[in-house]
Rosetta silent file (secondary structure, phi, psi, omega in degrees, C-alpha in Angstrom):
SEQUENCE: MEWLEIIKLRTDGPGPLSDELLEQIASFPESEVLAEARVYAHGAVSNDLMILLRWRSEKPQPWGSDVAQGLSRELKRYGLVDYSVWYEKKSPPAPI
SCORE:     score description
SCORE:     0.000 S_00000001
   1 L     0.000  143.902  175.063   -8.711   13.356   37.743 S_00000001
   2 E   -99.854  149.509 -175.747   -5.397   14.430   36.379 S_00000001
   3 E  -152.690  152.679  177.065   -3.326   16.968   38.224 S_00000001
   4 E  -121.835  154.491  170.069    0.283   18.353   37.748 S_00000001
   5 E  -127.759  136.906 -179.331    3.130   19.338   39.917 S_00000001
   6 E  -129.412  120.924 -178.023    5.719   21.580   38.430 S_00000001
   7 E  -117.173  113.297  176.397    9.089   22.096   40.060 S_00000001
   8 E   -99.260  137.648  177.152   11.270   24.879   38.611 S_00000001
   9 E  -128.966  129.035 -179.916   14.921   25.145   39.384 S_00000001
  10 E  -122.145  115.491  177.663   17.163   28.070   38.676 S_00000001
  11 E   -94.380  168.182  176.884   20.848   27.461   39.288 S_00000001
  12 L   -84.121   -3.112  176.779   23.677   29.825   39.494 S_00000001
  13 L  -168.922  172.347 -174.885   25.487   28.306   36.539 S_00000001
  14 L   -82.125  145.186  169.166   25.178   25.655   33.927 S_00000001
  15 L    85.622   11.364 -176.130   25.794   22.087   34.741 S_00000001
  16 L   -72.746  -34.628 -179.757   25.480   21.658   38.567 S_00000001
  17 L   -83.698  136.395  173.304   23.035   18.602   38.260 S_00000001
  18 L   -62.371  144.883  171.801   24.468   15.323   37.308 S_00000001
  19 H   -66.203  -28.238  173.858   23.077   13.817   34.246 S_00000001
  20 H   -54.981  -46.858  175.960   22.481   10.658   36.256 S_00000001
  21 H   -59.292  -50.490 -176.702   20.013   12.701   38.531 S_00000001
  22 H   -63.364  -44.146  177.606   18.131   14.113   35.574 S_00000001
  23 H   -58.466  -45.386 -174.277   17.896   10.556   33.974 S_00000001
  24 H   -64.035  -34.389  179.287   16.485    9.108   37.297 S_00000001
  25 H   -74.272  -40.016  179.920   13.755   11.819   37.386 S_00000001
  26 H   -71.559  -23.046  178.899   12.810   11.439   33.776 S_00000001
  27 L  -102.915   20.787  176.692   12.613    7.692   34.283 S_00000001
  28 L   -52.844  141.814  178.830   10.423    7.438   37.301 S_00000001
  29 L   -69.656  141.093  173.816    8.298    4.381   36.762 S_00000001
  30 L   -82.077  146.448 -176.119    4.839    5.177   35.577 S_00000001
  31 L  -142.161  179.495  179.340    2.080    3.714   37.733 S_00000001
  32 L   -60.169  -33.703 -177.769   -1.770    3.952   38.005 S_00000001
  33 L   -85.882  -60.222 -179.852   -1.104    7.215   40.011 S_00000001
  34 E   -82.605  104.936 -176.771    2.033    8.630   38.450 S_00000001
  35 E   -80.018  -35.516 -169.185    1.214    8.939   34.711 S_00000001
  36 E  -159.333  143.384  176.615    4.417   10.929   33.674 S_00000001
  37 E  -133.586  126.395 -179.411    7.635   12.415   34.820 S_00000001
  38 E  -145.098  148.919 -179.585    9.597   14.740   32.407 S_00000001
  39 E  -115.684  130.916  175.513   12.527   17.116   32.764 S_00000001
  40 E  -124.356  143.548  174.004   12.535   20.308   30.481 S_00000001
  41 E  -102.268  144.498  177.955   15.285   22.834   29.902 S_00000001
  42 L   -60.171  143.931  179.656   14.453   26.569   29.455 S_00000001
  43 L   -68.954  -26.987 -169.589   14.607   27.699   25.845 S_00000001
  44 L  -122.897  -19.485 -168.581   16.638   30.825   26.450 S_00000001
  45 L  -122.125  106.209 -164.282   18.117   30.350   29.986 S_00000001
  46 L   -67.387  -23.882 -174.493   20.594   27.447   30.031 S_00000001
  47 L  -107.022   26.822  168.458   20.631   26.988   33.819 S_00000001
  48 E  -110.149  138.918 -175.829   16.787   26.704   34.267 S_00000001
  49 E  -132.781  155.704  177.592   15.173   23.423   34.491 S_00000001
  50 E  -138.546  132.152  175.556   11.478   22.370   35.018 S_00000001
  51 E  -108.473  127.623 -179.300   10.293   19.041   36.302 S_00000001
  52 E  -115.438  126.498  177.487    6.729   18.019   35.420 S_00000001
  53 E  -117.382  118.381 -179.037    4.928   15.225   37.324 S_00000001
  54 E  -105.660  123.975 -174.458    1.519   14.271   35.935 S_00000001
  55 E  -114.178  158.005  171.536   -0.642   12.353   38.339 S_00000001
  56 E  -127.431  115.075  167.505   -4.015   10.488   38.138 S_00000001
  57 L  -156.928  172.184 -177.475   -6.004   10.285   41.309 S_00000001
  58 L   -53.998  -42.706  178.446   -9.383   10.935   42.764 S_00000001
  59 L  -157.571  142.916 -179.161   -8.473   14.521   43.757 S_00000001
  60 L   -63.030  149.904  174.056   -5.053   16.587   43.810 S_00000001
  61 L   -87.430  112.754  177.864   -3.121   16.958   47.024 S_00000001
  62 L   -54.250  -36.947 -179.423   -2.904   20.707   47.603 S_00000001
  63 L   -82.877  -14.780  175.365    0.267   20.271   49.568 S_00000001
  64 L   103.701  175.697 -177.643    1.767   18.021   46.910 S_00000001
  65 L   -90.353  159.647  174.306    2.999   14.525   46.629 S_00000001
  66 H   -58.278  -35.771 -179.952    5.858   13.030   48.756 S_00000001
  67 H   -58.935  -54.645 -176.088    7.779   12.609   45.531 S_00000001
  68 H   -66.185  -35.652  173.464    7.650   16.269   44.671 S_00000001
  69 H   -65.615  -35.483  173.636    8.336   17.389   48.193 S_00000001
  70 H   -70.135  -46.014  177.549   11.502   15.282   48.331 S_00000001
  71 H   -56.167  -48.981  174.505   12.712   16.435   44.938 S_00000001
  72 H   -51.842  -49.514  175.534   12.104   19.976   45.980 S_00000001
  73 H   -53.653  -48.823 -178.209   14.063   19.547   49.119 S_00000001
  74 H   -63.929  -49.966 -171.914   16.956   17.829   47.297 S_00000001
  75 H   -66.545  -16.386 -178.051   17.004   20.432   44.441 S_00000001
  76 L   -68.131  -19.754  173.889   17.237   23.353   46.867 S_00000001
  77 L   -63.160  -21.607 -168.159   20.931   22.319   47.233 S_00000001
  78 L  -100.416  -26.022 -175.548   21.496   23.467   43.662 S_00000001
  79 E   169.420 -156.872 -177.999   19.578   26.713   43.522 S_00000001
  80 E   -78.923  124.968  179.570   16.168   28.500   43.726 S_00000001
  81 E  -107.145  133.321  171.301   13.163   26.078   43.627 S_00000001
  82 E  -115.417  122.653  179.816    9.601   27.188   42.600 S_00000001
  83 E  -118.937  134.895  173.574    6.889   24.551   43.337 S_00000001
  84 E  -153.283  158.147 -177.776    3.279   24.407   42.368 S_00000001
  85 E  -116.852  130.278  174.917    0.308   22.075   42.044 S_00000001
  86 E  -134.080  146.726  173.823   -2.170   22.533   39.184 S_00000001
  87 E  -134.610  154.060 -177.562   -5.337   20.883   38.100 S_00000001
  88 L   -68.763  134.522  176.423   -7.702   21.460   35.185 S_00000001
  89 L   -86.562  110.586  179.663  -10.372   23.843   35.843 S_00000001
  90 L   -88.195  132.616 -179.737  -13.687   22.428   34.461 S_00000001
  91 L   -85.014  146.454 -173.949  -16.315   24.914   33.487 S_00000001
  92 L   -61.655  163.965  177.232  -19.787   24.282   35.037 S_00000001
  93 L   -71.924  143.159 -178.563  -22.262   22.688   32.814 S_00000001
  94 L   -59.668  142.131  166.971  -24.361   24.851   30.501 S_00000001
  95 L   -61.874  148.799  177.617  -27.919   25.567   31.707 S_00000001
  96 L   -86.573    0.000    0.000  -30.637   23.677   30.049 S_00000001
């Protein structure tokens, strides 16, 4: 099963995060479990960032991964953090 963790960060001004930190997040090594790590900037609000972690595992962890929890704690130093876990909602099979 694939599931996502989304960490959104709103800072009080542009540029508080070093490019090095953003590069480290974006270059997390992919593994059998962590399929993807990406950093996005908001299209209209220059001081908003979103980190997307895409996982492959048997079932999502509702409390989140250790990686995301650590990132969220670290990013709180820079501003407001919103964290959520998402998984694909599969529709039930159609009756026969």
